[in-house]
N, C-alpha and C positions, 0 to 999 in steps of 0.2 A: 378350660378357658385357653385361648390362644396366648402365645407368648406376647404378641403385638395386637394392639387394637386396628383392626381393618376398618378404618373411619368411612370410606367411599361406600363399600357394599353394606355395611352395618347402618349407615344413614338411610340408604335407599330401602333397606328391608323394614326398618322402623316406620317410614314414611307410609309405605304400602300396608303395614300393619295396622297403624292408626287410621287410615283410610277406610280400610275393609271392615274394621271393628267399630268404627264410629265412636273412637275413644273420646273424642273432644265434644261430642254432640250435647246440647244443654240436657236432653232427655235421657243421657246415659248418666248424668252426673247430678242426682237429686240434692236440693237444698233451696235455700232463699235465692232468688234471682238476682244475677249480677249481669246486666246487659251492657255491652260495650258499643258504642257509636263510632265505629272504626273509619278513618277517613278514607274515601274513595279515590284513589290516585286517578289524576286526570290523563286520559289517552292523548298524550302530545308528544310521546317519544319514549326512549328506552329508560328504564329505571335505573338510578345510580345509587352509589353507596349511602348516599343521603337518605333514601328510602329505606334501605336495609338497616340503618341505624335508628330511625324513629319507629319503623314498624316492628321491630324485634323488640324494643322497649317496651311497647305495647302488649306483646306476646308474652314477656316475662311476668307482667302484671296479671294477665289473663290466666295463666298457668298457675300462679301463686293463688289467685282468688279461687280457682277450681279445687285445689288441694287443701284450701282453707275451709272447705265445706259448701261453696256456693255452686248453683246451677249457673254456670258461665253461658251466656248467649252471645256468641262471638261470630258475628256475620261479616260479610266482606261486600265491598261494592266498587264500582267502576265509574267513574265520572266522564261521560263521553258525549255530552250533547252540546258543547259549548263551543265558543271561538277558538279555544286552544286546540280543540280536536279537528275543527275545520282547516286551520292553518297547517297542523300537522299533517293531514291528508292531501292538501294542496302542495306541501313539500315533498311528500313521499311518493306521489303519483306524478308530479310536475303537471298539475292542471291547476285552473281557475275556476272557482265556484261562479264567477260571474260570466264565463264563456262556456258553461254546461246548462242544460235544464235543471230545475230545481230537483225533481224527482230523481235524476240520474246522478247528481251530485250527492244527494241523500244517500242513495244506493252505494256509492263508493265510499261513503263515510261508514256506513254500517259495516261494509265488508272489512275495512281496515280496522275499524273499532273491535270486532269480534277475534280478528288475528292477534292484535295487540293484548286484548284481554287473556286469551289462552297462554301467551308468553308470559305475561305477568303473572298469572295464577302457577305456572310451572316453576318459576323463581321462587315465589312465596313457600310453595310446598318443599322445594329444595332447602329452604332456610328453616324449615321445621315450624312455621306458624300453625298454631293450634286452632286455625280458623274452621268453623263448621262450613265446608264448601258446598253443602246441600242448602244453605242459605246465602246466596249470592245474588246480587243485583246490579243491574245496569241502569244508569240513570235515563237511558233513551228507551228502556223496554216499556213495552205496552202498559204493564201494571204500574210503573212509576210514573209514566206520562199522564196516567188516569189520576194518581195521587196528586201530581203536581198541578194539574188543571182543576182538581177539585178544591185544593188550597185557594187557589186563585179566585174561585167562584164564592166560596165561603167567605173570604176576606172582603171580596167586593160587596157582597151582600150586607157585611157588618160595617161598611163604610171606611175600611182600611186602605181599599185600593182606589185610585181615581185615575180618569184619564184627562189629559190637557195639554193644548198646544203651547209648549212651555219651552223656553232655552235649556238646552240639554248639552252635556257633555258629549263631543263627539269625536271619535278616532278617524281621521281621513284615511289613514292607512289600511285599518282594518274595515273601514266602512261600516261603521255601527255606532251607536249611542253606547256609553259606558256608565259606570256608577262612580261615585266619589271614592269608593273603597279600592277601584281599580286603578288610582292615579299613584304616581310616584313623584316627588320632588327631586329635581336634578338642578344643579348649578351649570349654566351655559354662558358662553361668551357671545356676546351681542353688541350693538351699537344704539345709542340713543341719537336719533336723528331730529336736528332742528329744521322744520319745515315752515315755510311762509303760506300762511292764510292771509286774507284781507278782510277788514270789516265792510259795513255798507258804505262808508264814506271813502273806500279804497286806500286804508292805512293798514301797514302791514302788522300780522298777528303771528307770533313765533310760536309754534307747537311743538314741543320735544315728544317724539314718540319711538317705540321700538316695533311697531307694526305698520309701517308705512304702506304695506300691501292691502290694508283695510280702508284706504282712502275713500273707495267708492261706498263703503259702508258707514262713514262718518254721518251722524244724525244730529250732533250738537257739540258745542265747546262749552267747558266749565272752567270757573276759576273761584278760587275761595272768596267769601264775602268780606273777608278782613284784609284781602291783598289790595293795598292802594294803587297799584299799577294798573288794575283792571276794572275798578269800579265805575269807570265811564263807559263800559261796554254794557251796562246793565240794559235789558230789553232790546239790545240790537241784534244784527244778524252777522253771519259772516260766510265768505265764499270759500267753498272748497277748491283746492287747486287742482289742476288737471281736469276734473269733471265740472266745475264752474257753477254748481247748484248752491242755494242758500241753507243754512242751517241755523237754529236758533242758538244764543249764547245765555247760559244760565250760571247762577252762583250756587256752590255747594260746599258744606263744611268739610266733607271728606277729601276735597282737594288739598295736596300739601304745598303750602306756598314755597318751601324750600327746593321741592323736587322738579328737576328740569327747568322749564321756564315758568311754571307755575300756572300756565294755560295748558288744558288737557282736552284731547278730542275724545268723544264718546263714539264707539263704532258699535256695529251689531254683528258679531261680538268678539271683542278682542280679549276680555278676562271677566272674571266674575263681577267686579265693580261695575264694568259697562252694563250689565245685567240689571244690577241694583239701580242704576241710573235711568236705565231704559223704562224700567216699571215706575219708577219715581215720577218721572216728568212725562210719562206717557208717550214716549218718542216711537216714530214710525220704525218698522223693520226694513232694512236694507241689506239682504244677504249678498255676500261676494262668493261664498263657497257652496259648491254643489255636493250633492251626496257621493260623487265619485272622487272627491277630494281635489277636484280642479275648479279654477274661477270660473264664473257664469258668462255667458254671452254679454249680459248687461254690464259687466265690468270693462268692455272696451279693450284697451290696449293690452290688458293681461289676461284676457279670456282664454281658457284653455290650459293655463299654466298651474302649477302647484304653489304651496305657499312659499317656498324658497325663491322659486323662479319669478314669481309675481313680484316679490320683495326686491329683487334685482332689477327688473325692468322698471317698477316705478321710480326707484332711486336714480335711476340712469335718466328717465324722463325729467324727473324733478332738478337733477343737476344740470341737464342741457337748458331748461328754462331758468336757471338761476334761483329757484326756489329751495334748494337744499343748502343751508347756510353752514352747518357743522355736523360732523359725526364724532360721538365721543364713545371710545369703548368702554363696555361695562360687562360685569358678571351679574346675572340675576337669576333666581330660582324660578323654573318654570314647571308645569304640569307634564308629565309624560304617562302616555299609557303603558301600563306594566307589561303588556304582552309583547308589544313591538317597539317600545321606547321611542315613539315618535310623539312630538308636542301634540297636546291636545288642543280642539277646537272647541267652539260653541256654535250650535245651529238650533233654529226653532223648528221643533218637531212634535207632532202628536204622540204623546207618549203615556205609557203606562207607568204609575208612581205607586210606591207604598208609603204611606204616612207616616214618617218616624220622627221628625223634628218636633211635633207636639208631644211626644211621649219620652224625652230624653230623661226626665226624672225617674220615670218608671224603670227605664232600662238600667239606670245607675242602681235603683234598689234591687232588682233582679241579680245584677252582678253581685250584690252583697250576699245574697242568699246562696251563692255556690261557693264550693270550696276549691280554692285555685292553688295549684301545685307547679311550680313554686308560688308562694304568697305574692311575691313583686309583680307578677304577671298580671294581676288584677290592675295595677296602675295603667298599663298599656291599655286595657279595655276601657277604663274610665277616661283616659285622655282622648281616646277616638269618641267616644260618646260625647264627652263635653265639646268637642270641636266640630261636630257634624254641622253641615251648613245647607245640605241638600236632601230632600226626600230622596228615598231609594227609587231610582229609575229602573224599572224592570224590562223595558222594551230593548230589543236588539234587533238591527236590521240585517239578519243573517239568514241561513238555510237551515242547517243542521242543529235544531234544537226543537224545544217544546212549543208548538203554537199556543197563542192565546185562543181559547175556545168562545170567541167571539165574532159576530157579525155587526156591520153598521148599516145604518138606513141612510142613503143618499138624499132622501126627501126631508127628514128631520133631524138628521144626525144622532137618533137614537142609538143607544149600545143594547144589542141583543146577545145575551149570554145563554150559551148552550145548557141544557138541562144536564143534571149529573147523571142521568141513565144513558146520555149520549158519549160520555167520556170513556176512552180518549177520543179525541176527534182532531181533525186537521180542517179548519173551515175552508182552506184553499182547495182542498180535495172533495169536501162534502157541502155543496151549495145548500143554503138556507131555504127550508121548504115552508111557504106561507108568506104573509104579508106582514108588514111591520105593525107590531102590536100598539105602536103610538099613533101612527098617521095612516096606516093602511098601504103605504107604497110596497110596490114590488121591486124597487131599486134596492136591493140588498146586497152588499159587497163583504167579503171576507176581510177580517185583520190579517194583514201580511206579515207582521212582525213575529219574532219568537221571543221567549222569555230567557232572561239573564240566567246562566247556569246555576248561579248561587241561589236563584229563585227555587231550584229544585233540591241542590244540595243543602239548603236550609231546613228541609223537612226530613233528613235522614232519621230522626228518632221514629217518625211515622211509618217511614219506609221499613225500618227493622221491625216496627210492630206488625206491619202487615206480613212480614215473613214469619213471625213468631207466632201470630194468630191468623193465618191466612182466610179465615171464613168470616171476618168480621164485616159487618154492612157499612158501619161508619168508624173508620180508623180514627179519625180526627176526635171523635167523642170517646170511644172505648180505650184508646192508648192511655188516657189520663185517669179515666174511671177505674180500669182494671189495674192501675198501679205501675204499669210499664214505664211510663213516663213520671216522674224524672228517671231517666236511666242511671245505672251505676257510674259510667266513666265516658267521658270524651277526651280521647287522646289526639293531639294535634300540634302543629309546629307554631311558633310564635308569630311567625309573619303574616298568618291568616286568622289573628284574633279579631281583626278588624272586618273580616268578611264572614268567614264560616261560623266563628263563634258567636259573633254579634247577631248575624243574620238569624242563626239557630234559635238564640235567646229572643228576638223579635217574634218569630213565628210561633214559637211555643206559648207565649204570652197572649198573642192575638187569637190564637185558636182555644187555648185552655186556661189562659190566666196563670200559668205555672211556669217554672224553669224546666229546660229540656233534660238536665241531668244533674246530679248531687255533685260531683267532681269534674273538674276539667284539668288534665294533665297535658302540662307544655313541654314539648321536646326541643332541643336546639338543632342547629345545623351542622353538617360535616363542612368543613373548610377545605378549600383546595390549598396548594402549595404556596399560592399568592394570598392566603388567608381571606378568599371570597368564599361566599356560599357557593356549594356545588349544586349545580342545577342543569336541567336538560336544556334550558334556554342559552345558557352560557357556554355549554358544550366543554366544561372544564374538569370533567371527570375522566382522568386517564386510567383508572383501574376499575373496571366493570364488575359488577357482582358476579356475572358469569365466569369471568377470568380468575376471580378470587376463589370462587367455589371449584374451580380446576385445580387449585393449588393448595388449598386449604379446607379442612372440614368445616361444615356448616356451625358446629358447635364452637369452634375457635373463632369464626366472625362473630358469632353471638356474644361470645366472652368480651371481645373488643367494645360492642355495643354498649354493654352493661358498665363498662368503665367510664362511660360519659356522665357527668353529674347532670341531673334532672334540669332541663331549661337552658343548659349552657351549649354553646358552639364549641366543638372540639376539632382539631385537625385529625385527619386519618392518620392511623397509627399502625404500620405493619409489625412494628416491635410488640405492640400490646396483643395482636393476634399471635406471634410466635410464643409470648407467654401463656396465652391460651392452649397452644399446642403442648407446652410443657405441662400444664395442669392436667389435660386429657391423659398424657403419658403417665403422670404421677397417679392419677386415680386409677388407672387400669392396673398398674403394678400394685398398689396399695389393696384394691379388691381381688386380685390374683391371690394375695397373701391371705385375706379374709376368707376366701373361697376354699384354700388350702385346710383352713383349721375350722370351718363351721359346715363343710359338706356333709359331715356324718351328724351334724348337730340337730337335735329333734327341736325345732321350732317352737313346738307346743310344750316345752318344758316350762314349768312353772318359774315364776320369778324368784331368783334366789333370795334366802332370807337375810344372808350376810354376803355383800359384795365384795368385800375386801377394800381396802382404802384406795387402791389404784384405779379400781372400777368404779368406786363412788367419786373419785376425783373427775373422770372422764365423764360419767353421767351428771355430774354438777357443771362441769365445763360446757357441755352440749346443751344443756338446759338454758344456762346464761346465754349462750350463742343464740339459740332460738328466740329467746325473749328480745334480745337486740334485733335480730333479723326480722321478726314480725313487726317490731315497732316501726322499723325504717320501711318496710313495704307497706305498711298502713298509711305510711305518708308518700308513697310511691318514690321513695329514695332507693332505687333498686342497686344502684352503685354501692351505697354504704351498706346494705343488706349483704351484697356480695363481699364486700371487705370483711365483714364479720364472720362469714363461712370460710374465707381464704385463711384468716388467722387461725382458726380452730383447726382446720384440715393441715395446713402445713406445719404449724407450731406444735399443738397440743396433741393431735391425732398421730401424725407421721413422725415429727421428730422426737416425741416424749413417749405417747402411749405405746405405739407399736414396739419401740425399743425396750419399753418397761416390761412388756409381757412376753417378748419373744422367749425368753429362757423358760417362762411357765408352759408355753406352747410346744417348745421342741424338746423340753426335758420334763414333762408332766410327771415322771416317777419321783422328782425331788420335791414336789408340792403336795399339799393335801388335795384329795379328789374334789371336794366342794369348792375349792379355791380355783382350780382349773376350771371346772364346769361354769363358775361365776364369769370367769374371764371369756370364756366361749360365748356364753349367753350376752355379755355385754359387747363384746366384738361383733355379733351377729346383729343385734339392734341398734348399736351406735352405727354401724354402717349402713342399715336402712335408713335411719334418721339423716344420716349424711346424704345419702342418695336424694332424699326428699329436699333437702334444703338446696342442693345443686339442680335439681330437676328443672326449674323454670329456666335456668341458664343453660344447661347443656343437656337438652330433652332427649337427643338421641343416644348418647354415651350412657347417661343415668338408667335408660330403659333398656338398653342391651345388658348392663350390670344386674339390673333388676331381674331380668329374664333369665340370666344364667344362674344367679345365686339364691333369689326370694320367690321367684314366681310359683313355684311348685308347693311351696310352704305356706304362702298368704292367700288371702281370698281375693286379691285384685290382680286382673290380667296385665296391668301396667301400673308403673311407678306413678304416672299421671291421674290415675284413677284413686290412689291411697290418699287417706285424710291426715293431715297434721294431728287432728283430735285423736287419732288412732294409735299413732307411734312417738308424737313429741310430747311424752309425759314428763310431768315436771318433777324432778328430783333436787332436793336440799340438802346436800352434805357439805355444809360450810366447814365444819371442823376437819373432815377428812381431807376437803380440798386444800386447806391451809397446811396441814401436814404434807401432803404430797407435794405442795409448791415447795417446801424445804427439801424434801427428797430428791426432786427434780433439780433443786439448786446444788446439791451435793452431787449428784450424777453428772450434771453439766461442767461443774468444775473438776473432776476427774477427766472427763473428755478433753478439757481445755489443756490440762496439765499434759496429758498423753499426746496431744496434737503438738505442743510446743517442744516436746522431746522428739517429734517426729516418729512415734512407735505406734504400732496398730492399736485400735481401740479395744481390740480382743486379746492384747498381751495381758496375762495374769498378773494381779498385784498380790504381793505376799501379805501385805496388812495394809488396810485402810484406815488411818486415824482421823476421827470426827470430833472436833472440838467445838464446845458450845458453850455460851454464857448462861444458859438455862438448863439445869438438871431435868425439869419436866419436858423440855423440848427434847433433850437427849433420849430421855425414856421413850417418848412417844416415837422418835426415829428408830428407837431399837426394835419396835413391834414390825419395822419393815426390813428387818436385817437380811432376810432370806432374798428379797426383792433387790435391795442394794447390791448384795454381794453378786447376785447373778447377772445384774445389769454391767456391773464396773469389773467383773472377773476377778472379784477379791476373795482370797482364801479366808482372811480373818477380818474382822470388823471390831476395832477398838474405840470407845467413846470416852471422852474425858472433858470435865467441866473446867472452864477458863477460856483465856484467849490462845489463839493460835495463828499460825501462818499457813498460806498455800504453799505445798512443795511436793516435788517428786523427786526421788533420788534412787539410784541403782547401788545395790550392795551385791558385788558378785554378779550372779545372772538374775537376781530377784529385784523386783521393784517395790517401793514403799511410797505411798502418797499420804498426804496430810490435807485436809480441808477443813475450813470454819464456817459454822452456821450460827445465825443469830437466833 
């Protein structure tokens, strides 16, 4: 072994070895199936350290499960069919989707997606992810498009999917409808504007509104039936300022008497309440907003303007006409689109929906059947489900996505769904052949919308099964029948519980009546220096993974990721990476020592019949460590599991055991042959056990050490194919462990006294006096005389019952030490 660990070249060699040998493939690791529903990162920019943080934590669990005897199916995917990818491509290539032909824009998106996927894969491999890269998918690939469309067809036939001309959430910036889960609430400064309407008798009616730009869309005025100020307006009408048309006046209990003037204008649509009133009172639809985000020609003086410009123009006109009485500054919560952070609008569109509101109780029950780690994350899921107020809108008015496999009859409005054998299909590229089966019309037009990207991501368990068993005729039936679903684990971040977790639970129930996975493991985010979530959209990642990998080994970065508690946001810590560097160096040096003393050891030597107390103590300690380690990792507490190994390695193994046995190993002639052989046996096996425990965290270093010391003697070609059941044998040497704790206490006190006198730990001691209150304890300690003398450099050992003091004194050139033990 080299004196120093050459991390960069060693890690590269290990990665190439793993890939060529297919070390991590499920078929190379027999056992019960444990399938991982890995998050497909969105192709919307470069990866950042937040990705490194969460994906490495997943890999730690996957590696642990593989060594725990499971056949780990660990695929990977890329989410590249949605709005985020479109916007990334537009920005990267400085183009606009609306200024290119649809096919040309899709071609550009595919090209950029493939390039980004290659870069992403390269980074994940450099980090040592034990992904089976032979099982990799893209959400825009033909086989996935087929599955996504097949899911749509099946759920349409089951009655879960419906199409309706319905008010929908709409992002004017992104030019598409969005789902409730894509909204964020933000506080914004605004004004409450008091505007003059008039009733049918010409009397002034003052309405307070934050959306004066929607005057053209006003379809009614409302007041609370208990508001005495407006009871006289019952069954009357009002004139809308500027536009001059009449609208009815109604009373409704939802109007808050104390808010504004107590008189509310209903427009189509300013907010969700407007939609409720629109439906309740069967009001007409008067749209102001066009699909391009501009006010329509019908709106007159504000035609062609965006929302902000239209507001300014209307207020100016009202002010000039004396119809703007007051403006009061306010702060209020508004919905914005999470992608672009622009305020959301509402439009009447023919949209595809998935019916979820009627099944909220069922979704809460399903949440209870899943194991949540950490457990408090289940509350976020429950809160989201309980507060749902919209069915899931599946339609998006974009280009780069999976089309709905549907045509529409212009004669009778019938929906014509593609046959499953035709999938995947783009109805805009494939005209419908034949006549409408409902009315015989030949006027058949394609559906022009694409699916919400989550509509595809929500079936990742089925996509994974399609890779695991690629010759299945009916994925949505067989995945459940064959026991693949529920999968073993879904790892993901907490901010997409309301989207990816919820939607996947919805789809698994709708398709098969089951949960998609048994366990969901929620990671935290990495925070920037400003304590914000590091993300691609914010551009607040100053330390790219690529630059970090140029500076540090991947294993050191992995060590940092493991330091974060499950589900907790953490700040990036270069100090923690440097601690990982120290660990790598310490492990290398410790195993160089092990190699020196076991290189000639016959690994097939039978287990010693008498280990000797020091070896019993170590085997007892590592057994207890593994019990803690396994208990923590079964609960996905990877940081606590690492802490238990760290304590054993630094404190028990390095600080104590190696020091305790050095004299045996360097001066074997002073000890019985059986004792020295037992120590070599223990050193060999404890080292192998220790490598196993560190392997999920430091996969490169541990496999390099395994190859150098153990590979020729053991049956596995990699530490990552060894099993805990083979080497983590349980030893219970409680009595010997208690005795060694007292011996270690004595040795520690001698070291401390020497250090206080500023003399070398190797300085000989003429006499070591050990006092103790129990003669039995002293007799037991006496059995370890040669060990204590060898470690403390004591020529003579004296034991005496009674109390004593800790002391060290020099007489001439000789040192005398006294310690006490209870």
